[in-house]
C-alpha positions as a Python dict, from the first residue, in 0.01 Angstrom:
ca = {
    (1, 'M'): (0, 0, 0),
    (2, 'T'): (-328, -176, 72),
    (3, 'H'): (-519, 32, -184),
    (4, 'S'): (-265, -51, -453),
    (5, 'S'): (-264, -422, -358),
    (6, 'L'): (-642, -437, -385),
    (7, 'R'): (-638, -238, -709),
    (8, 'T'): (-373, -467, -858),
    (9, 'A'): (-576, -775, -764),
    (10, 'R'): (-889, -618, -916),
    (11, 'N'): (-701, -537, -1238),
    (12, 'H'): (-585, -897, -1271),
    (13, 'V'): (-940, -1026, -1217),
    (14, 'S'): (-1065, -773, -1473),
    (15, 'T'): (-810, -907, -1723),
    (16, 'L'): (-942, -1257, -1655),
    (17, 'C'): (-1298, -1136, -1719),
    (18, 'A'): (-1191, -996, -2056),
    (19, 'A'): (-1028, -1328, -2143),
    (20, 'L'): (-1337, -1521, -2032),
    (21, 'A'): (-1562, -1303, -2247),
    (22, 'A'): (-1376, -1416, -2561),
    (23, 'P'): (-1197, -1728, -2441),
    (24, 'T'): (-912, -1903, -2607),
    (25, 'P'): (-683, -2147, -2431),
    (26, 'Q'): (-395, -1902, -2480),
    (27, 'S'): (-581, -1601, -2337),
    (28, 'I'): (-683, -1796, -2026),
    (29, 'Y'): (-332, -1938, -1985),
    (30, 'E'): (-184, -1587, -2003),
    (31, 'C'): (-401, -1482, -1706),
    (32, 'L'): (-258, -1744, -1470),
    (33, 'P'): (53, -1551, -1356),
    (34, 'G'): (-161, -1244, -1293),
    (35, 'L'): (-406, -1446, -1085),
    (36, 'A'): (-119, -1583, -877),
    (37, 'E'): (-3, -1225, -820),
    (38, 'A'): (-360, -1124, -732),
    (39, 'A'): (-368, -1394, -463),
    (40, 'E'): (-41, -1259, -320),
    (41, 'C'): (-181, -904, -326),
    (42, 'L'): (-490, -1017, -139),
    (43, 'A'): (-282, -1192, 125),
    (44, 'R'): (-76, -874, 174),
    (45, 'A'): (-389, -658, 185),
    (46, 'Q'): (-553, -890, 438),
    (47, 'T'): (-252, -864, 668),
    (48, 'E'): (-232, -486, 628),
    (49, 'I'): (-604, -436, 693),
    (50, 'A'): (-591, -660, 1002),
    (51, 'Q'): (-297, -463, 1139),
    (52, 'S'): (-441, -118, 1070),
    (53, 'R'): (-800, -199, 1172),
    (54, 'G'): (-899, 78, 934),
    (55, 'G'): (-1211, 99, 723),
    (56, 'G'): (-1064, 312, 448),
    (57, 'H'): (-1050, 26, 202),
    (58, 'V'): (-1421, -32, 158),
    (59, 'F'): (-1442, 108, -197),
    (60, 'E'): (-1154, -106, -323),
    (61, 'I'): (-1291, -416, -152),
    (62, 'Y'): (-1636, -371, -308),
    (63, 'A'): (-1484, -300, -649),
    (64, 'L'): (-1284, -622, -622),
    (65, 'K'): (-1597, -808, -510),
    (66, 'R'): (-1783, -684, -821),
    (67, 'E'): (-1502, -804, -1050),
    (68, 'L'): (-1494, -1142, -879),
    (69, 'G'): (-1871, -1166, -925),
    (70, 'K'): (-1832, -1096, -1298),
    (71, 'A'): (-1563, -1365, -1324),
    (72, 'R'): (-1784, -1613, -1137),
    (73, 'K'): (-2078, -1548, -1370),
    (74, 'L'): (-1863, -1583, -1681),
    (75, 'I'): (-1718, -1911, -1554),
    (76, 'E'): (-2063, -2045, -1465),
    (77, 'Q'): (-2202, -1948, -1807),
    (78, 'G'): (-1904, -2114, -1975),
    (79, 'A'): (-1960, -2431, -1775),
    (80, 'V'): (-2329, -2441, -1872),
    (81, 'F'): (-2236, -2384, -2238),
    (82, 'Y'): (-1984, -2668, -2245),
    (83, 'Q'): (-2215, -2902, -2051),
    (84, 'G'): (-2477, -2839, -2319),
    (85, 'W'): (-2226, -2922, -2591),
    (86, 'A'): (-2128, -3240, -2405),
    (87, 'R'): (-2494, -3347, -2395),
    (88, 'M'): (-2534, -3277, -2767),
    (89, 'L'): (-2217, -3470, -2852),
    (90, 'G'): (-2324, -3754, -2625),
    (91, 'A'): (-2661, -3774, -2796),
    (92, 'A'): (-2501, -3765, -3140),
    (93, 'A'): (-2236, -4024, -3055),
    (94, 'S'): (-2420, -4254, -2817),
    (95, 'G'): (-2788, -4182, -2861),
    (96, 'Y'): (-3007, -4161, -2554),
    (97, 'T'): (-3028, -4367, -2239),
    (98, 'A'): (-3344, -4549, -2127),
    (99, 'S'): (-3426, -4253, -1901),
    (100, 'G'): (-3417, -4012, -2197),
    (101, 'E'): (-3084, -3850, -2111),
    (102, 'A'): (-2814, -3800, -2371),
    (103, 'G'): (-2558, -4078, -2371),
    (104, 'P'): (-2217, -4007, -2222),
    (105, 'V'): (-1928, -3890, -2434),
    (106, 'R'): (-1662, -4156, -2422),
    (107, 'A'): (-1297, -4085, -2489),
    (108, 'A'): (-1109, -4312, -2722),
    (109, 'G'): (-893, -4565, -2541),
    (110, 'Q'): (-572, -4537, -2741),
    (111, 'I'): (-220, -4447, -2643),
    (112, 'S'): (44, -4342, -2891),
    (113, 'I'): (409, -4333, -2786),
    (114, 'R'): (699, -4227, -3000),
    (115, 'G'): (1050, -4250, -2878),
}
Protein backbone atom coordinates (compact mmCIF):
# COMPACT_ATOMS: atom_id res chain seq x y z
CA MET A 1 0.00 0.00 0.00
CA THR A 2 2.81 2.42 0.80
CA HIS A 3 4.29 2.17 -2.71
CA SER A 4 0.93 2.95 -4.27
CA SER A 5 0.31 5.85 -1.83
CA LEU A 6 3.67 7.38 -2.69
CA ARG A 7 3.12 6.77 -6.41
CA THR A 8 -0.33 8.37 -6.26
CA ALA A 9 1.08 11.42 -4.47
CA ARG A 10 3.87 11.68 -7.05
CA ASN A 11 1.36 11.45 -9.92
CA HIS A 12 -0.69 14.29 -8.45
CA VAL A 13 2.43 16.45 -8.06
CA SER A 14 3.41 15.59 -11.64
CA THR A 15 -0.02 16.75 -12.82
CA LEU A 16 0.55 20.01 -10.95
CA CYS A 17 3.93 20.41 -12.68
CA ALA A 18 2.25 20.02 -16.07
CA ALA A 19 -0.33 22.64 -15.11
CA LEU A 20 2.39 25.00 -13.86
CA ALA A 21 4.33 24.64 -17.11
CA ALA A 22 1.38 26.08 -19.06
CA PRO A 23 -0.65 27.76 -16.33
CA THR A 24 -4.21 28.88 -16.54
CA PRO A 25 -6.37 29.58 -13.52
CA GLN A 26 -8.58 26.63 -14.48
CA SER A 27 -5.70 24.15 -14.85
CA ILE A 28 -4.28 25.11 -11.45
CA TYR A 29 -7.73 24.98 -9.84
CA GLU A 30 -8.29 21.48 -11.24
CA CYS A 31 -5.13 20.27 -9.45
CA LEU A 32 -6.36 21.23 -5.98
CA PRO A 33 -8.41 18.07 -5.24
CA GLY A 34 -5.50 15.92 -6.39
CA LEU A 35 -3.10 17.80 -4.12
CA ALA A 36 -5.44 17.26 -1.17
CA GLU A 37 -5.46 13.55 -2.00
CA ALA A 38 -1.66 13.60 -2.30
CA ALA A 39 -1.41 15.03 1.22
CA GLU A 40 -3.66 12.22 2.50
CA CYS A 41 -1.53 9.63 0.68
CA LEU A 42 1.61 11.03 2.25
CA ALA A 43 0.08 10.91 5.71
CA ARG A 44 -0.89 7.25 5.15
CA ALA A 45 2.55 6.42 3.76
CA GLN A 46 4.27 8.12 6.69
CA THR A 47 2.27 6.04 9.16
CA GLU A 48 2.88 2.82 7.22
CA ILE A 49 6.62 3.45 6.92
CA ALA A 50 6.91 4.27 10.63
CA GLN A 51 5.09 1.05 11.53
CA SER A 52 7.05 -1.21 9.18
CA ARG A 53 10.47 0.38 9.77
CA GLY A 54 11.33 -0.84 6.30
CA GLY A 55 13.60 0.79 3.78
CA GLY A 56 11.92 -0.61 0.70
CA HIS A 57 10.35 2.70 -0.22
CA VAL A 58 13.49 4.64 -1.04
CA PHE A 59 12.93 4.75 -4.81
CA GLU A 60 9.38 6.06 -4.49
CA ILE A 61 10.41 8.63 -1.89
CA TYR A 62 13.22 9.98 -4.09
CA ALA A 63 10.94 10.03 -7.14
CA LEU A 64 8.41 12.05 -5.15
CA LYS A 65 11.18 14.35 -3.93
CA ARG A 66 12.24 15.01 -7.56
CA GLU A 67 8.66 15.88 -8.55
CA LEU A 68 8.29 18.20 -5.58
CA GLY A 69 11.56 19.87 -6.56
CA LYS A 70 10.23 20.44 -10.09
CA ALA A 71 7.02 21.94 -8.68
CA ARG A 72 9.02 24.21 -6.36
CA LYS A 73 11.18 25.47 -9.23
CA LEU A 74 8.15 26.13 -11.45
CA ILE A 75 6.41 28.03 -8.65
CA GLU A 76 9.54 30.08 -7.90
CA GLN A 77 10.00 30.92 -11.60
CA GLY A 78 6.35 31.93 -11.84
CA ALA A 79 6.70 34.18 -8.81
CA VAL A 80 9.78 35.88 -10.29
CA PHE A 81 7.94 36.34 -13.61
CA TYR A 82 4.91 37.97 -11.99
CA GLN A 83 7.06 40.12 -9.69
CA GLY A 84 8.81 41.42 -12.80
CA TRP A 85 5.46 42.23 -14.40
CA ALA A 86 4.35 44.00 -11.22
CA ARG A 87 7.50 46.17 -11.33
CA MET A 88 6.90 47.01 -14.99
CA LEU A 89 3.25 47.89 -14.34
CA GLY A 90 4.24 49.93 -11.30
CA ALA A 91 6.77 51.88 -13.34
CA ALA A 92 4.26 52.45 -16.13
CA ALA A 93 1.45 53.48 -13.78
CA SER A 94 3.32 55.28 -11.02
CA GLY A 95 6.74 56.09 -12.40
CA TYR A 96 9.75 55.58 -10.17
CA THR A 97 10.41 56.34 -6.52
CA ALA A 98 13.22 58.63 -5.33
CA SER A 99 15.38 55.54 -4.75
CA GLY A 100 14.98 54.46 -8.39
CA GLU A 101 12.57 51.59 -7.72
CA ALA A 102 9.42 51.13 -9.75
CA GLY A 103 6.39 52.66 -8.09
CA PRO A 104 3.87 50.34 -6.46
CA VAL A 105 0.84 49.06 -8.31
CA ARG A 106 -2.21 50.42 -6.59
CA ALA A 107 -5.60 48.77 -6.82
CA ALA A 108 -8.60 50.91 -7.57
CA GLY A 109 -10.65 51.73 -4.49
CA GLN A 110 -14.14 51.07 -5.80
CA ILE A 111 -16.87 48.73 -4.68
CA SER A 112 -19.81 47.78 -6.84
CA ILE A 113 -22.82 46.06 -5.29
CA ARG A 114 -25.88 44.89 -7.12
CA GLY A 115 -28.80 43.44 -5.31
